N, C-alpha and C positions, 0 to 999 in steps of 0.2 A: 287472475283475471282483473281484480281490482287494481293491482299494480300496473298492469298494461293500460287500463283506462286512465289512471292518473298520469302516466307518461304521455299518452296521447293528448290529454287535456293541457299538460304543461307545454307541449310542443305547439298546440293550437294557440295558447295564450302568448307564447313567445314569437309566433309566426310574424306578426307585423313588425316587431322590433328587429327580428333577424333580417327581415327583408330590407330594412333601412340601415342596418349596421354596416360599419366599415369592414373591409376584409380583415381577417385575423392577421396580426403581425407575422412576418416571415423571419427566417434565420438571420438575415442581414440586420434587422432591427434588434433581434435578440443579442447579436454580437456587439452592437453599439451600446446596448444597455449593460452588458457585462463589463465592457471597458469603462463606462461611466461609473459603475458601481465600485470597481477597484480604485479608480481615481478618487472617489469620495471616501471610501472606507479605509483604504491603504495607500495614501498619497505618496509615501516613500518608496513604494514598490513599483516595478516596471513590468507590464504585461508584454511579453515578447511575441506571443501569438495566441490566437483563439481559434480552435478547430471544432468542426461539427457541421451539422448536428449529428450526434450519435443516435439520437432517437427523438421522435416527436409524439407526444400524447395529446389527445384533445377530445372534447365533447362540444356540444353546441355553444356553451358559454365560457369555456376555458380551454387554454392551450398551453402546453409546457414543452420546452426544448431542453435537451441535454447536450452538453459539449464539454470541452476542456480548455484550460488556459495554462500556458507556460509562463511562470512568474519568476522574475528575479527580484529578490528582496533587497532592501537598502544595504544589508550586510554582505551582498553578493552571493548568498546561497540561493539555490533555485529549487522550485518544486513544480510538479504537475498537478494542478487542481482540477477536480471534476465538478462541474457546476450545472445547475438548472435554472431556467428563467421561466416564470409563469405570468400569463396574462389572463385577465377576466373581462368579459363583456358586461359593461355597466350601462344600461340603457341602450343607446346605439353606438357607444364608443368602447374600444378596447383600451384597457389601462393596465400598466405594469403593476403586478402584485408583489413580486419578490425576485431577488437574485440570491441564490444560495450555493455555497461551497459545501458539498456533501462528502468529499473525500480528498485527501491531499497526500501525495507521495514525494518524499524528499529525493532529489536527484543527486547523484554522487558528484562531489567536487574534488575527488582524488581517485587515482587508479588503485585497484587491489594489488597486492604483492603478486609476483610471478607464481604460477601454480607450484613449481618446485619448492619455492620458499615457503609457501603456505603449508605444503605437505610436511616440510621439515619442522616447522614450528608446532604444528598440531601433533605430529608423531612424538616430538620431544615432550609435549604435555602429557602424553599417554606412555611415558617411558616404561620399560620393563620393571615389574614389581609395583606398578602404580595401583593395580587392582588386586587385592587379596583373593586368591582362589582362581584367578584367570591369567593364563599365559597369552599375552597379546601377540598375534602372529602377523596381522596385516591391518593397515588403515587406508581406506580409499575415500577420496573426495569425489562427491557425486554432483555433476552439473556445474553451473556457474554460481558464484557467490552472490548474495543479495545485500545491497547497501542498506545501512540503517544509521540514522542520526538521532542523537538524544533529543527528546522533546523538552525544550527550554526556551525562554525568551531570549537568551544570549546564544543565538544560533551560530555566530562566528566562532565561539569557543566551545560549542557543544561537542560531546564525545562522538566519534565516528567509528563504525564497525563495518566489516564485511562478514556476513553470516554464511557458513558453509554447512551443507548437509554431508554427513560422513557415515561410513559403515566400518565398524571395528570387528574383525574376526579374531576369535580367541579359542583356546582349548582349556577346559576345566582342569584344575589340579587337585580338587578334592579337599583343599585346605580351608574351605569356607562352606558354611552350611547350605548355601544355594549353588554350590559348585560340585559337579560330579567328575571324578578323575577321568581324563581322556575323552570327554564328551565335547563336541564342537559347540561354540556359542557365538552369537552375533549381537551387536549393539548398534542400532540405527539411531543417531542423535544429531545434534547440531553443535558446532563450535563457532565462537565469534573471535575474530582477530581485531583487536583494538589498535587504532592509530595513535601513536605517541608523538605529538608535534614537536615537543621539546628536543628530542634526540632523533626525530624522523625515523622511527622504527615501529615494528608491529609486535604485539604480544597477545597471547591467548587468554581470554577471559576464563579464569579458573572456576567460576561458578557453574559452568556447563561441563566441566570435566568430572563426571560422576560415574561411579561404577555400579549403580543400582539398575542399569538398564539392560543387562545381559539376559538373553533368553536362549534356550536350546535351539540350535539350528535344525529345522525340519528337513 
C-alpha cells in the first residue's frame, strides 16, 4: 500500500512537468542519433542501413528503442550490430542519454565450400582407425554452417571458419574401456572448416576432432 501511495505521489508531483514536456522522441530521431553516434565513435566505418524499432520500452520519464545497424568497417568487413538508444525527461525536455551496441554478429565475406566438399574434408578427418574402440560407419552434416571470424583488431587478416554441426554413427569394437563390442554409438559435435587464404583452400580444425564424445545409441 505504501508503495502504491509513493507512486501516486510521484505521478502527482511530475504532473505539471509532464503536461509541459515535449513529446518523447520517436524512432526517426533515434535513427538519426544512431547514425551520429557511429560517425563520432567510428568515423572510419560506414553505416549501410539502420532498421527498427524491434522494440520500444518506456515509462513516464524514460524511453528506449532497440534496432540494428548494418556496418561496413574501414577494412571492408561487415557486421550486423544490435543497438539501443535511450532518452530521459529532464525538466520539460527529453535528452539523449546513450547509444549502445549490445551485440555484434560478423557477416560472412566468403562462401562456404560446397556441401560435398565439406563432407569429404570432415570425413577424412575422422578416417577409419581415428578413434580407438569405435568403428565409424557414417558422418552426417546437419543444417547449414555458421560463419565465425576471429576476434582481433586486424579484421582483414583474421581467421575465418564455417562451423558445422555433425553426427557420427559408429559401432563399438570392445578395444577400449568405454567401448562395448557390437554396440551402436553416436557422437553429436561440431567441426570447423578453416579458410586458408594463401592457397585458397579449406582444412578441418583438429582441436574439435575428439573421440571422447561417443555415447550408446538409445
